[in-house]
C-alpha positions as CSV (number, residue, x, y, z in Angstrom):
1,M,0.0,0.0,0.0
2,K,1.4,3.4,-1.0
3,S,0.2,5.2,2.1
4,N,2.3,3.0,4.3
5,K,5.4,4.6,2.8
6,Y,4.2,8.1,3.9
7,F,2.2,7.5,7.1
8,L,3.4,4.4,8.8
9,L,5.5,5.7,11.7
10,T,8.9,4.1,12.3
11,P,11.7,5.1,14.7
12,R,13.6,6.5,11.7
13,K,10.6,8.8,10.8
14,G,10.3,9.8,14.4
15,W,13.9,11.0,14.5
16,I,13.4,12.8,11.2
17,I,10.5,14.7,12.6
18,V,12.5,15.7,15.7
19,V,15.5,16.8,13.6
20,L,13.4,18.7,11.2
21,G,11.7,20.4,14.2
22,F,15.1,21.6,15.5
23,I,16.3,22.7,12.1
24,G,13.1,24.6,11.6
25,I,13.5,26.4,14.9
26,I,17.1,27.2,14.2
27,L,16.3,28.5,10.6
28,H,13.5,30.6,12.0
29,N,15.8,32.2,14.5
30,V,18.7,32.7,12.1
31,I,16.6,34.2,9.4
32,S,14.8,36.5,11.8
33,G,18.1,37.6,13.3
34,L,19.9,38.2,10.0
35,L,17.1,39.9,8.2
36,G,15.6,41.7,11.1
37,I,12.1,40.7,10.2
38,E,9.8,38.0,11.4
39,E,9.4,35.2,8.9
40,A,6.6,32.7,9.4
41,V,7.4,29.9,7.0
42,F,9.7,27.8,9.3
43,F,7.6,28.8,12.4
44,I,4.4,27.5,10.8
45,F,6.2,24.4,9.7
46,V,7.4,23.6,13.2
47,I,4.3,24.6,15.1
48,F,1.6,23.2,12.7
49,V,2.8,21.0,9.9
50,L,5.2,18.7,11.9
51,P,2.8,18.0,14.8
52,I,-0.1,17.4,12.4
53,Y,2.0,15.0,10.4
54,F,3.1,13.2,13.6
55,I,-0.5,12.9,14.9
56,V,-1.8,11.6,11.6
57,S,1.1,9.1,11.3
58,L,0.6,8.0,14.9
59,I,-3.1,7.3,14.4
60,Y,-2.5,5.6,11.0
61,S,0.2,3.4,12.6
62,I,-2.0,2.4,15.5
63,V,-4.9,1.5,13.2
64,Y,-2.6,-0.4,10.9
65,W,-1.0,-2.4,13.6
66,M,-4.3,-3.2,15.3
67,S,-5.9,-4.4,12.0
68,K,-2.8,-6.5,11.3
69,K,-3.0,-8.0,14.8
70,K,-6.7,-8.8,14.2
71,K,-5.8,-10.6,11.0
72,I,-3.2,-12.7,12.8
73,I,-5.7,-13.6,15.5
74,K,-8.3,-14.6,13.0
75,R,-5.8,-16.9,11.2
76,K,-4.9,-18.6,14.5
77,N,-8.6,-19.1,15.4
78,K,-9.3,-20.8,12.0
79,K,-6.6,-23.4,12.5
């Protein structure tokens, strides 16, 4: 399934989310400091986009693993 590639949460994706969060915060501060203006792109990315992606991925992963577990239980009960 193609959505597994994007939404199934793995430890690697978890670390990528954390690292991207730190990079976004640093870029927001650096650009604001260098240009002397408040930019919102990296701020919005860190505050809204990353948490929404994490929550959606977490819910998707829970549903995926629960459905996979139910299929395994059904196979065992049929035998």
